[in-house]
Phi, psi and omega in degrees: 000323180293328176293318178300314182295324178293316178299317183297317182297320177298313182297320183295315182297317180295323183294319179296329176267014178061031173267082185297325183293312180292326176297309181304313183299318181288329176290324176300314180295315188293323183293337177283350184259333184163173181296147176245162177300156184301315179304318178292324178296320178296319179292321177302315179295320179298316179297323176296316183297317184289339176268356179093010178273073192298310183301312179295319179300319177294319178299318179289325177291329174291327174294320179297314181302313183300329176284312188293324183297338174272329190248333183208080181303328179296313179294325178302327183295320181286328176296319179295325177295314179300318177299321179295315178299320182292316178297318181296319178302329182268005176072027172260078188294321183290324176293323179299320177294324180300314180292321173297324178294319178297320177297319179296321176303315178295331185272357184301126180084000180264137176299160184307131181226178178301322180300324174301325178294316179296323176294323180293323177297318178298322174297320182292318181296318180293318180300321178295316179298326184259004180054046179259090187298322183293312180297318181302314181298314180296316184290318184295318178298315179299318180293317174300323179293320177295317179305314184296336183263356182228168176249030184276113180298325180296312177302321178300317175294317178305318181292319179294323181293315178301315181290328176297308178298316177305316182297317177300319179299327184268014182062020170268069196297314181298319178296315184299310182293323178299314182293319181290319175301315180301322180284322197251343185251141357285338172189161183296139188275177188291346183282349182267124180302136191299317183299316180289325175298319180296324178292327174301311178298321174305306186298313183291317185283350171268008186285353172066216188287003175284348183251130177285164188300320180296314178291323176298320179294317178298315180289326175295320177295322176299320179295318181300317182294319181295323178296319180296316183292321187268334187075010183274134174275130179227135179243106182286352179235040185306133177268161185297335180270003184285000000 
């Protein structure tokens, strides 16, 4: 037990200083010795995701969800939203929808919260992928409304990115580039949660020929600087099997 506690203490210290490799390695050692607290399991999953161990990160997040749904359903809703984003990032759209539906089920009857905003972003991102204009309009509106009711810096960035890409799709080029430059340059700030920041870069850089070469280069450079600062591995073309 003392060895487990020591490994967890080491993992937590590394996590606080954003040393994902050291944190992950210590969590791996701890996990081999016995069950860890739910907060540590969640941090273990985050470290795995940030290092690019996508399949393992999802498995760990699902373990976290299984605990939280029994003990803290409110926290479980956000874990389900993160899982939806992670499965979508890996291009498993059907599984991503299942996790979003689980989050919505837990939120039934709950007043508007930050989690509603993250789910609206995921709806908008999927609508952008599928060129579903009606869903995109509804989701973008819901996201803006949630931003107005919260002080969540991450949601504010997600909303600007969705509105920016939407503007480009609608040939409102100046508005689109202004919104996206505001969100992405020089790089996403510390107030944006790392998992969602990575998803923003994936979403923008998958926009294809709708983005001119100069802006794509600028945003790619922003992503590279962000990766250096945060130590997060990001794959803008994640394959379904990753």
